[in-house]
MILO-32668 format. One line per field, with one value per residue: residue number from 0; x, y, z of N, C-alpha, C, O in turn. Coordinates in Angstrom, 1 decimal. Layout:
BEGIN
k <- NUM/...
n.X <- X/...
n.Y <- Y/...
n.Z <- Z/...
ca.X <- X/...
ca.Y <- Y/...
ca.Z <- Z/...
c.X <- X/...
c.Y <- Y/...
c.Z <- Z/...
o.X <- X/...
o.Y <- Y/...
o.Z <- Z/...
This chain:
BEGIN
k <- 0/1/2/3/4/5/6/7/8/9/10/11/12/13/14/15/16/17/18/19/20/21/22/23/24/25/26/27/28/29/30/31/32/33/34/35/36/37/38/39/40/41/42/43/44/45/46/47/48/49/50/51/52/53/54/55/56/57/58/59/60/61/62/63/64/65/66/67/68/69/70/71/72/73/74/75/76/77/78/79/80/81/82/83/84/85/86/87/88/89/90/91/92/93/94/95/96/97/98/99/100/101/102/103/104/105/106/107/108/109/110/111/112/113/114/115/116/117/118/119/120/121/122/123/124/125/126/127/128/129/130/131/132/133/134/135/136/137/138/139/140/141/142/143/144/145/146/147/148/149/150/151/152/153/154/155/156/157/158/159/160/161/162/163/164/165/166/167/168/169/170/171/172/173/174/175/176/177/178/179/180/181/182/183/184/185/186/187/188/189/190/191/192/193/194/195/196/197/198/199/200/201/202/203/204/205/206/207/208
n.X <- 6.0/7.2/8.6/12.0/12.2/9.8/10.1/12.3/11.2/9.3/10.9/12.3/10.3/9.7/12.1/12.4/10.2/10.8/13.1/12.2/12.1/10.4/8.2/5.7/6.0/4.3/2.7/0.1/-2.9/-4.5/-4.0/-2.8/-1.2/0.7/1.9/3.0/4.9/6.7/7.5/8.8/11.0/12.2/12.0/12.6/14.6/14.6/15.3/13.6/14.5/16.1/14.9/14.6/13.1/10.2/10.9/10.6/9.6/11.1/9.7/9.9/10.4/8.0/6.1/6.3/5.2/2.7/1.7/1.4/-0.7/-2.8/-5.5/-6.9/-6.3/-7.8/-10.4/-10.5/-10.5/-12.8/-13.8/-11.6/-11.7/-14.2/-13.8/-11.9/-13.4/-15.1/-13.4/-11.1/-11.1/-10.8/-8.3/-7.2/-5.4/-5.7/-4.7/-3.7/-2.3/-0.2/0.2/2.8/3.1/3.6/2.8/0.4/-1.6/-3.0/-4.7/-4.4/-3.9/-2.9/-1.5/0.0/1.9/4.8/5.2/3.6/5.0/7.4/6.6/5.9/3.4/2.4/2.5/4.1/5.5/6.9/5.5/6.1/6.1/8.5/10.5/9.5/8.5/5.9/2.9/0.0/-0.5/1.6/1.3/-1.3/-0.9/0.6/-1.1/-3.5/-6.0/-8.4/-7.5/-6.4/-3.7/-2.7/-1.1/1.3/1.2/2.7/5.8/8.3/10.0/9.8/7.4/5.3/3.6/1.6/-1.5/-3.1/-5.7/-6.9/-7.9/-7.9/-7.9/-9.2/-8.5/-10.1/-9.3/-9.1/-6.8/-4.9/-4.7/-4.3/-4.2/-6.3/-6.1/-6.5/-5.0/-3.7/-2.0/-3.0/-4.0/-5.9/-8.3/-8.8/-11.4/-12.6/-11.2/-12.1/-14.7/-14.2/-12.9/-14.9/-16.0/-13.9/-13.6/-16.0/-15.7/-13.6/-14.8/-16.7/-14.9/-13.9/-16.1
n.Y <- 9.8/11.8/15.2/16.3/18.5/18.4/16.0/16.6/18.6/17.0/15.2/17.1/18.0/15.7/15.3/17.8/17.7/15.5/16.4/18.1/18.5/16.3/16.2/14.8/13.2/14.8/14.3/15.3/13.8/10.9/9.7/7.2/7.3/9.2/7.7/5.6/6.9/7.6/5.1/4.2/6.0/5.7/3.0/1.4/2.7/4.0/6.2/8.7/9.6/7.6/5.1/2.2/1.4/-0.7/-4.1/-6.7/-9.9/-12.9/-15.3/-17.9/-17.4/-16.0/-17.9/-19.6/-18.1/-17.7/-20.3/-20.8/-19.1/-19.9/-20.6/-18.3/-16.6/-17.7/-17.4/-14.6/-13.9/-13.3/-10.9/-9.2/-9.0/-7.8/-5.3/-4.3/-4.0/-2.0/0.1/0.2/1.8/4.2/4.5/2.8/0.2/-3.1/-4.9/-7.8/-8.9/-11.1/-11.9/-11.1/-8.9/-9.4/-9.2/-11.2/-11.4/-9.5/-6.9/-4.9/-2.2/-3.6/-2.2/-0.5/-1.9/-1.8/0.6/0.3/-1.9/-0.6/1.2/-0.5/-1.6/-4.3/-7.8/-9.8/-7.7/-6.3/-5.0/-4.5/-2.6/-2.2/-2.0/-0.4/1.8/4.0/2.9/1.7/-1.2/-2.2/-0.6/-1.2/-3.9/-3.6/-2.1/-3.4/-2.6/-1.1/1.5/4.6/5.7/8.6/10.0/12.2/11.2/9.0/7.5/7.1/9.1/8.6/7.4/9.3/10.1/8.2/6.7/4.7/2.6/0.4/-2.8/-5.1/-8.7/-11.2/-14.4/-17.4/-17.5/-14.9/-13.6/-11.4/-12.3/-11.5/-8.6/-6.4/-4.2/-1.1/0.9/4.0/6.2/8.7/12.1/12.7/12.8/12.9/12.7/11.4/9.0/8.1/7.3/5.3/3.5/2.3/0.7/-1.1/-2.3/-3.6/-5.5/-7.0/-8.1/-9.8/-11.6/-12.8/-14.2
n.Z <- -11.5/-8.8/-9.0/-8.4/-6.7/-5.3/-4.0/-2.4/-0.7/0.6/2.0/3.6/5.3/6.8/8.3/9.6/11.3/12.8/14.1/16.0/19.4/21.4/19.9/17.8/14.6/12.0/9.4/7.0/7.8/9.3/12.8/12.7/10.5/11.3/13.4/11.9/10.4/12.4/13.3/11.0/11.0/13.6/14.5/12.3/11.0/8.6/5.8/4.2/1.6/0.7/0.5/-1.3/-4.5/-4.6/-4.2/-6.6/-6.7/-8.1/-10.5/-9.4/-6.7/-6.1/-6.5/-4.3/-2.2/-3.2/-3.3/-0.6/0.1/-1.4/-1.0/0.0/-2.1/-4.1/-3.2/-3.3/-5.9/-7.5/-6.3/-6.8/-9.6/-9.8/-8.5/-10.3/-12.7/-11.9/-11.2/-12.8/-15.2/-14.1/-13.5/-11.6/-9.9/-8.9/-6.1/-4.4/-1.4/0.5/4.1/4.5/2.9/0.3/-3.1/-4.4/-6.2/-8.9/-10.8/-13.5/-16.0/-18.9/-20.9/-19.5/-18.2/-17.8/-16.5/-14.2/-13.0/-12.5/-10.5/-8.5/-8.4/-9.0/-9.8/-7.4/-6.2/-3.2/-0.3/2.4/5.5/6.8/4.9/2.8/4.0/5.1/3.7/2.0/2.1/3.8/6.1/6.9/7.6/9.8/11.5/11.4/10.4/8.1/5.8/4.3/2.4/1.3/-1.3/-0.3/2.2/2.2/3.2/1.9/-0.5/-3.2/-3.5/-3.2/-5.2/-5.4/-4.4/-2.0/-1.0/1.4/2.8/5.5/5.3/7.1/8.6/9.7/12.4/13.1/12.7/10.5/7.2/4.7/2.4/0.8/-1.9/-3.4/-5.8/-7.1/-9.4/-9.9/-9.2/-6.2/-3.5/0.1/0.8/-1.4/-1.2/1.2/0.7/-1.2/0.5/1.9/-0.1/-0.6/1.9/2.1/0.0/1.0/3.3/2.0/0.8/3.1/3.9
ca.X <- 7.1/7.3/9.8/13.0/11.9/8.7/10.6/13.1/10.3/8.7/12.0/12.6/9.1/9.9/13.3/12.1/9.3/11.5/14.1/11.5/12.1/9.2/7.1/5.5/6.0/2.9/2.2/-1.3/-3.6/-4.9/-3.0/-2.0/-0.1/1.8/2.5/3.8/6.1/7.6/8.0/9.8/12.2/12.8/12.1/13.1/15.8/14.5/15.5/12.7/15.1/16.9/14.2/14.6/11.9/9.7/11.4/9.6/10.1/11.2/8.6/10.2/10.2/6.6/5.3/6.4/4.3/1.3/1.2/1.0/-1.9/-3.6/-7.0/-7.4/-6.3/-8.9/-11.6/-10.5/-10.4/-14.0/-13.8/-10.6/-12.2/-15.3/-13.3/-11.3/-14.4/-15.6/-12.4/-10.0/-11.1/-10.5/-6.8/-6.8/-4.8/-6.2/-3.7/-4.0/-1.0/-0.3/0.5/4.1/3.1/4.0/1.6/0.2/-2.5/-3.2/-5.2/-4.1/-3.9/-1.8/-0.7/0.8/2.6/6.2/5.1/3.1/6.1/8.4/6.0/5.7/2.0/2.7/2.6/5.4/6.1/6.8/5.1/6.2/6.4/9.9/11.4/9.0/8.0/4.4/2.2/-1.3/-0.4/2.5/0.8/-2.4/-0.4/1.1/-2.2/-4.6/-7.3/-8.5/-6.9/-5.9/-2.4/-3.0/0.0/2.4/1.2/3.7/7.1/9.3/9.8/9.4/6.0/4.3/2.6/0.7/-2.5/-3.5/-6.8/-6.7/-8.6/-7.3/-8.7/-8.9/-8.7/-11.1/-8.8/-9.1/-5.6/-4.9/-4.1/-4.1/-4.6/-6.9/-5.6/-6.7/-4.0/-3.7/-1.0/-3.6/-4.3/-7.2/-8.6/-9.1/-12.8/-12.8/-10.7/-13.0/-15.8/-13.7/-12.5/-16.1/-16.1/-12.8/-13.9/-17.1/-15.2/-12.8/-15.7/-17.2/-13.9/-13.8/-17.3
ca.Y <- 10.0/13.2/15.8/16.3/19.5/17.9/15.0/17.3/19.2/16.0/14.8/18.1/18.0/14.6/15.5/18.9/17.3/14.5/17.1/18.9/17.8/15.9/16.4/13.6/13.5/15.1/14.5/15.5/12.6/10.4/9.5/6.0/7.7/9.8/6.6/4.9/7.7/7.5/3.7/4.2/6.7/5.3/1.6/0.7/3.4/4.4/7.5/8.9/9.8/6.4/3.9/1.7/1.0/-2.0/-5.4/-7.5/-11.2/-13.7/-16.2/-19.0/-16.9/-15.6/-19.1/-20.1/-17.3/-17.9/-21.6/-20.8/-18.3/-20.3/-20.6/-17.0/-16.0/-18.2/-16.7/-13.2/-13.7/-12.7/-9.5/-8.4/-8.7/-6.9/-4.0/-3.7/-3.6/-0.8/1.2/0.2/2.9/5.4/4.6/2.1/-1.1/-3.9/-5.8/-8.7/-9.3/-12.0/-11.3/-10.5/-7.7/-9.8/-9.1/-12.5/-11.3/-8.1/-6.6/-3.5/-2.0/-4.2/-1.2/0.3/-2.9/-1.4/1.7/-0.3/-2.6/0.3/1.8/-1.6/-2.0/-5.4/-9.1/-10.1/-6.6/-6.5/-3.7/-4.5/-1.3/-2.0/-1.7/0.6/2.9/4.1/2.6/1.1/-2.6/-2.4/0.0/-2.1/-5.1/-3.1/-1.6/-4.4/-2.0/-0.5/2.8/5.2/6.4/9.4/10.7/12.5/10.4/7.9/7.9/7.2/10.2/8.2/6.9/10.3/10.3/7.1/6.7/3.4/2.4/-1.0/-3.4/-6.4/-9.9/-12.0/-15.8/-17.9/-17.3/-13.5/-12.9/-10.8/-13.2/-10.9/-7.2/-6.0/-2.8/-0.4/2.0/4.8/7.3/9.9/12.9/12.3/13.5/12.1/12.5/10.3/7.7/7.6/6.6/4.0/2.6/1.5/-0.3/-2.1/-3.0/-4.5/-6.5/-7.8/-8.9/-10.9/-12.6/-13.6/-15.1
ca.Z <- -10.6/-8.4/-9.4/-7.4/-5.7/-4.5/-3.1/-1.4/0.2/1.4/3.0/4.6/6.2/7.8/9.1/10.5/12.4/13.7/14.9/17.0/20.6/22.1/19.0/16.9/13.2/11.7/8.0/7.0/7.8/10.6/13.7/12.4/9.5/12.1/14.1/10.9/10.0/13.5/13.2/9.9/11.4/14.8/14.6/11.1/10.6/7.2/5.3/3.1/0.3/0.4/0.4/-2.7/-5.2/-4.2/-4.8/-7.3/-6.6/-9.3/-10.6/-8.5/-5.3/-5.9/-6.4/-2.9/-1.4/-3.8/-2.9/0.8/0.2/-2.5/-0.7/0.1/-3.4/-4.9/-2.6/-3.6/-7.4/-8.0/-5.8/-7.5/-10.9/-9.7/-8.3/-11.5/-13.6/-11.4/-11.0/-13.7/-16.1/-13.4/-13.3/-10.4/-10.0/-7.7/-5.6/-3.2/-0.9/1.7/5.3/4.4/2.0/-1.1/-4.0/-4.9/-7.4/-9.3/-12.1/-13.9/-17.4/-19.6/-21.6/-18.5/-17.5/-17.4/-15.6/-13.0/-12.4/-11.9/-9.3/-7.6/-8.5/-9.9/-9.2/-6.8/-5.4/-1.7/0.3/3.9/5.9/7.3/3.8/1.9/4.7/5.2/2.5/2.3/2.5/4.9/7.3/7.2/8.3/11.1/12.3/11.3/10.1/6.8/5.8/3.0/2.4/0.2/-1.9/0.5/3.5/2.1/3.8/0.8/-1.4/-4.6/-3.5/-2.9/-6.3/-5.3/-3.3/-1.8/0.0/1.7/3.9/5.8/5.1/8.2/8.6/10.7/13.7/13.4/12.2/9.2/6.3/3.4/2.3/-0.5/-2.1/-4.7/-5.9/-8.3/-9.5/-10.3/-8.1/-5.6/-2.3/1.2/0.7/-2.4/-0.7/2.3/0.0/-1.8/1.5/2.2/-1.2/-0.4/3.1/1.8/-0.8/1.9/4.1/1.2/0.7/4.3/4.1
c.X <- 7.2/8.6/10.8/12.7/10.8/9.2/11.5/12.2/9.6/9.7/12.3/11.5/9.3/11.0/13.0/11.2/10.0/12.5/13.5/11.4/10.7/8.0/6.9/5.6/4.6/2.6/0.7/-1.9/-3.9/-3.7/-2.2/-1.0/1.0/2.6/3.4/5.0/7.2/8.2/9.1/11.1/13.0/13.0/12.8/14.4/15.8/14.8/14.5/13.3/16.0/16.2/14.2/13.2/11.5/10.4/10.3/10.3/10.2/10.0/8.7/9.9/8.7/5.8/5.2/5.3/2.8/0.8/0.7/-0.4/-2.9/-5.1/-7.6/-7.4/-7.4/-10.2/-11.7/-10.7/-11.6/-14.1/-12.8/-11.1/-13.4/-14.8/-12.6/-12.3/-15.0/-14.7/-11.3/-9.9/-10.8/-9.0/-6.4/-6.3/-5.3/-5.1/-4.2/-2.6/-1.3/0.1/2.0/4.2/3.6/2.7/1.4/-0.9/-2.7/-4.0/-4.9/-4.1/-2.7/-0.9/0.2/1.7/4.0/6.1/4.6/4.2/7.1/7.9/5.8/4.2/1.9/2.8/4.0/6.1/5.9/6.6/5.2/6.7/7.9/10.9/10.8/8.5/6.4/3.8/0.9/-1.1/0.4/2.0/-0.5/-2.0/0.1/-0.1/-3.4/-6.0/-7.3/-8.0/-6.6/-4.6/-2.4/-1.7/1.1/2.3/2.3/5.0/8.2/9.0/9.3/8.0/4.9/3.3/1.5/-0.4/-3.0/-4.6/-6.9/-7.7/-8.0/-8.4/-8.3/-9.2/-9.7/-10.6/-8.7/-7.9/-5.7/-4.1/-3.7/-4.5/-5.2/-6.6/-6.0/-5.7/-4.1/-2.5/-1.6/-3.9/-5.7/-7.3/-8.9/-10.6/-13.2/-12.4/-11.5/-14.2/-15.4/-13.3/-13.7/-16.2/-15.1/-13.1/-15.0/-16.6/-14.4/-13.7/-16.3/-16.2/-13.8/-14.9/-17.4
c.Y <- 11.5/13.8/16.0/17.3/19.1/16.9/15.6/17.9/18.2/15.5/15.8/18.2/16.9/14.9/16.7/18.5/16.4/15.2/17.9/18.1/17.5/15.9/15.1/14.1/13.7/15.4/14.7/14.1/12.1/10.0/8.2/6.3/8.3/8.7/5.8/5.6/7.6/6.1/3.7/4.9/6.0/3.8/0.9/1.4/3.8/5.9/7.7/9.1/8.6/5.1/3.4/1.4/-0.4/-3.2/-6.1/-8.9/-11.9/-14.6/-17.3/-18.5/-16.6/-16.9/-19.7/-19.4/-17.6/-19.3/-21.6/-20.0/-18.7/-20.2/-19.2/-16.2/-16.4/-17.6/-15.3/-12.9/-12.9/-11.2/-8.7/-8.1/-7.7/-5.5/-3.4/-3.3/-2.2/0.4/1.3/1.4/4.2/5.5/3.8/0.7/-1.8/-4.9/-6.6/-9.1/-10.3/-11.2/-10.8/-9.3/-8.1/-9.8/-10.5/-12.5/-9.8/-8.0/-5.1/-3.4/-2.6/-3.3/-0.4/-0.7/-2.4/-0.3/1.2/-1.1/-1.7/1.0/0.7/-2.0/-3.2/-6.7/-9.4/-8.9/-6.8/-5.1/-3.7/-3.1/-1.1/-1.8/-0.7/1.8/2.9/3.9/1.8/-0.3/-2.7/-1.8/-0.7/-3.3/-4.7/-2.8/-2.6/-3.8/-1.4/1.0/3.3/5.9/7.3/10.3/11.0/12.0/9.4/8.5/8.1/8.3/9.8/7.6/8.0/10.6/9.2/7.4/5.2/3.3/0.9/-1.4/-4.7/-7.5/-10.8/-13.5/-16.2/-17.6/-15.8/-12.8/-12.4/-11.8/-12.6/-9.4/-7.0/-4.5/-2.3/0.8/2.7/5.8/8.6/10.8/12.6/13.1/12.5/11.7/11.4/9.0/7.2/6.8/5.3/3.0/1.7/0.4/-1.4/-2.9/-4.0/-5.7/-7.5/-8.7/-10.1/-12.0/-13.5/-14.6/-16.1
c.Z <- -10.1/-8.8/-8.2/-6.3/-4.8/-3.5/-2.0/-0.3/1.2/2.4/4.0/5.7/7.2/8.8/10.1/11.6/13.4/14.6/16.0/18.3/21.2/21.1/18.1/15.5/12.8/10.2/8.1/7.0/9.2/11.5/13.4/11.3/10.3/12.8/13.1/10.5/11.2/13.6/12.1/10.3/12.5/15.0/13.5/10.6/9.2/7.0/4.1/1.7/-0.1/0.4/-1.1/-3.2/-4.7/-4.9/-5.4/-7.4/-8.0/-9.3/-9.6/-7.1/-5.1/-5.7/-5.0/-2.1/-1.9/-3.3/-1.4/1.0/-0.9/-2.2/-0.7/-1.3/-4.3/-4.5/-3.1/-5.1/-7.9/-7.6/-6.5/-8.9/-10.8/-9.4/-9.5/-12.5/-13.2/-11.4/-12.0/-14.7/-15.4/-13.0/-12.1/-10.8/-8.7/-7.3/-4.4/-2.7/0.2/3.0/5.5/3.5/0.6/-1.9/-4.7/-6.0/-7.7/-10.6/-12.4/-15.5/-18.1/-20.4/-20.8/-17.7/-17.0/-16.4/-14.2/-12.3/-11.8/-10.6/-8.2/-7.5/-9.5/-9.1/-8.7/-6.1/-3.9/-1.1/1.8/4.3/6.3/6.1/2.8/2.7/4.7/3.8/2.9/2.8/3.8/6.2/7.8/8.0/9.7/12.1/12.4/11.0/8.6/6.9/4.4/3.3/1.1/-0.2/-0.8/1.9/3.4/2.7/2.8/-0.2/-2.8/-4.6/-3.3/-4.0/-6.3/-4.2/-3.2/-0.7/0.1/2.8/4.2/5.6/6.2/8.0/9.7/12.2/14.1/13.0/10.8/8.3/5.0/3.4/0.9/-0.7/-3.4/-4.7/-7.2/-8.3/-10.0/-9.1/-7.5/-4.3/-1.2/1.2/-0.3/-1.8/0.5/1.8/-0.5/-0.7/1.9/1.2/-0.9/0.8/2.8/1.0/0.1/2.8/3.3/1.0/1.9/4.5/3.0
o.X <- 7.3/9.6/10.3/12.9/10.9/8.8/11.4/12.5/9.5/9.3/12.4/11.8/9.0/10.8/13.5/11.4/9.7/12.8/14.2/10.7/10.0/6.9/7.9/5.5/3.7/2.5/0.0/-1.5/-3.6/-2.6/-1.0/0.1/2.2/3.8/4.5/6.1/8.4/9.4/10.2/12.2/14.2/13.9/13.6/15.1/16.9/14.5/14.6/12.6/16.5/16.9/13.9/12.3/12.3/10.5/9.2/11.3/9.4/9.3/7.7/9.2/8.2/4.8/4.2/4.6/1.9/-0.4/-0.3/-1.1/-3.8/-5.9/-8.6/-8.2/-8.0/-11.0/-12.8/-10.9/-11.5/-14.6/-13.0/-10.9/-13.5/-15.3/-12.8/-12.1/-15.3/-15.0/-10.5/-8.9/-10.6/-8.6/-5.3/-6.7/-5.4/-4.6/-5.1/-1.8/-2.4/0.2/2.4/5.3/3.8/1.7/2.3/-1.0/-2.6/-3.9/-5.2/-4.3/-1.6/0.3/1.1/2.2/4.3/6.9/5.1/4.3/7.6/8.7/5.4/3.8/1.4/3.1/5.0/7.1/4.8/7.4/4.4/7.5/8.4/12.1/11.6/8.0/5.8/4.1/0.8/-1.6/0.0/2.1/-0.7/-2.6/0.0/-0.1/-4.2/-7.0/-6.2/-8.2/-6.6/-4.5/-2.2/-1.3/1.8/3.1/2.8/5.3/8.9/7.9/8.5/7.5/3.7/2.4/0.6/-0.1/-3.3/-4.5/-7.0/-8.2/-7.6/-9.6/-7.1/-10.1/-10.2/-11.5/-8.3/-7.8/-6.4/-2.9/-2.8/-5.2/-4.5/-6.9/-6.0/-5.7/-4.5/-2.0/-0.9/-4.2/-6.6/-6.4/-9.2/-11.0/-14.0/-13.1/-11.6/-14.6/-16.0/-13.3/-13.5/-16.6/-15.4/-12.9/-14.9/-17.1/-14.5/-13.4/-16.5/-16.5/-13.6/-14.8/-18.4
o.Y <- 12.4/13.1/15.8/17.1/19.3/16.9/15.1/17.8/18.4/15.3/15.5/18.4/17.1/14.8/16.7/18.9/16.5/14.7/18.5/17.1/18.5/15.7/14.5/15.3/12.9/16.5/14.4/13.2/12.8/9.9/8.2/5.6/8.0/8.7/5.4/5.0/7.5/6.0/3.1/4.4/5.8/3.3/0.0/0.9/3.8/6.7/7.0/8.8/8.6/4.0/4.2/1.3/-1.2/-3.1/-6.2/-9.1/-11.6/-14.8/-17.7/-19.2/-17.0/-16.9/-20.3/-20.0/-17.6/-19.4/-22.3/-20.2/-17.9/-19.7/-19.0/-15.4/-15.6/-17.2/-14.7/-11.8/-11.9/-10.4/-7.5/-6.9/-6.8/-4.5/-2.2/-2.3/-1.4/1.6/2.2/1.9/5.2/6.4/4.0/0.1/-1.2/-5.7/-6.2/-9.7/-10.4/-10.0/-10.3/-8.7/-7.2/-10.4/-10.8/-13.5/-9.0/-8.9/-4.3/-4.4/-2.2/-3.5/0.3/-0.3/-2.6/-0.3/1.6/-1.0/-2.0/1.2/1.1/-2.8/-3.1/-6.7/-9.2/-9.1/-7.3/-4.2/-3.0/-2.4/0.0/-1.5/-0.1/2.8/1.9/4.6/1.3/-0.6/-3.3/-2.4/-0.8/-3.7/-5.6/-3.1/-2.6/-4.4/-1.3/1.6/2.5/6.6/6.8/11.2/10.1/12.3/8.9/9.7/9.1/8.4/10.4/7.4/7.7/11.4/9.3/8.1/4.6/3.9/0.2/-0.6/-5.4/-7.3/-11.2/-13.8/-15.3/-17.5/-15.4/-11.6/-12.9/-12.1/-13.1/-9.0/-7.4/-3.7/-3.0/1.6/2.2/6.2/9.5/10.2/12.3/13.9/11.3/10.6/10.5/8.0/6.0/5.8/4.2/1.8/0.5/-0.8/-2.6/-4.1/-5.2/-6.9/-8.7/-9.8/-11.2/-13.1/-14.7/-15.7/-16.8
o.Z <- -11.0/-9.0/-7.1/-5.1/-3.6/-2.4/-0.9/0.9/2.4/3.6/5.2/6.9/8.4/10.0/11.2/12.8/14.6/15.7/16.8/18.4/21.3/21.6/17.7/15.2/13.1/9.8/9.1/6.2/10.2/11.0/13.7/11.3/10.0/12.9/13.5/10.5/10.9/13.8/12.4/10.0/12.4/15.6/13.7/9.7/8.5/7.8/3.2/0.7/-1.2/0.3/-2.0/-2.4/-4.3/-6.1/-4.9/-8.0/-8.9/-8.3/-8.9/-6.3/-4.0/-4.9/-4.6/-1.3/-1.1/-3.1/-1.1/2.0/-1.2/-3.1/-1.3/-1.6/-5.0/-5.3/-3.3/-5.5/-8.6/-8.4/-6.8/-9.3/-11.7/-10.0/-9.8/-13.2/-14.0/-11.6/-12.0/-14.9/-16.1/-12.2/-11.6/-11.8/-7.7/-8.2/-3.7/-3.5/0.8/2.9/6.5/3.4/-0.2/-1.6/-5.5/-6.7/-6.8/-11.4/-11.5/-16.1/-17.8/-20.5/-21.3/-16.7/-15.8/-15.4/-13.2/-11.1/-10.7/-9.7/-7.1/-6.6/-10.6/-7.9/-9.4/-5.4/-3.5/-1.3/2.4/3.7/6.2/6.4/2.0/2.0/4.3/2.9/4.0/3.9/4.8/7.3/9.0/9.0/10.6/13.2/13.3/11.3/8.0/7.9/3.5/4.3/0.0/0.6/-0.5/2.8/4.5/2.7/2.7/-0.7/-3.4/-5.7/-3.3/-3.8/-7.1/-3.2/-4.3/0.3/-0.8/3.6/3.3/5.6/6.3/7.2/10.4/13.1/15.2/13.0/10.0/8.5/4.3/4.4/-0.1/0.2/-4.4/-3.8/-8.2/-7.2/-10.3/-8.0/-8.3/-4.0/-1.5/1.6/0.1/-2.0/0.7/2.3/-0.3/-0.9/2.2/1.5/-1.1/0.8/3.3/1.2/-0.1/3.0/3.8/0.9/1.8/5.1/3.0
């Protein structure tokens, strides 16, 4: 969890950029991150200091979403396990969400279960952009492309300790049906995430096929 001073600095940066007449919000990162920050402020009316922690659905609620995405979850199971074998010891959690941003499958360190749940890196967590702000899953669903949201690219102040690299999973009709996500709360770089993005993209393509 970031300290209060870091979160305050993050919030100040957003509001200062937004208050500059005619200027786009400019967090460090690609243009789609800037677009996402603008959506969060102007379309969704979010405040980076007041975004709640991710909602985690009850078992009953989650089962409804899992039933609807059962086929794609089954297809993804092997890739999720493969990614976790490769990245789990490096501090990564593997998430699969549906097209609503609901986490329908995940693999993480069982010894960190409570910490992961608190961070929203857990089964049933909802990562839609309109309630969590800029994040890997939610922004991927908005943009329809693979991307990385590295630490303070996140909109919500409480999420700036996280890094998420994601790829969309498309159905036969070409629509995004799910998102494959690797997330960590350890410090990292954009260069590292660019390499890992290729790994996640390749896994997503295998799931589609």
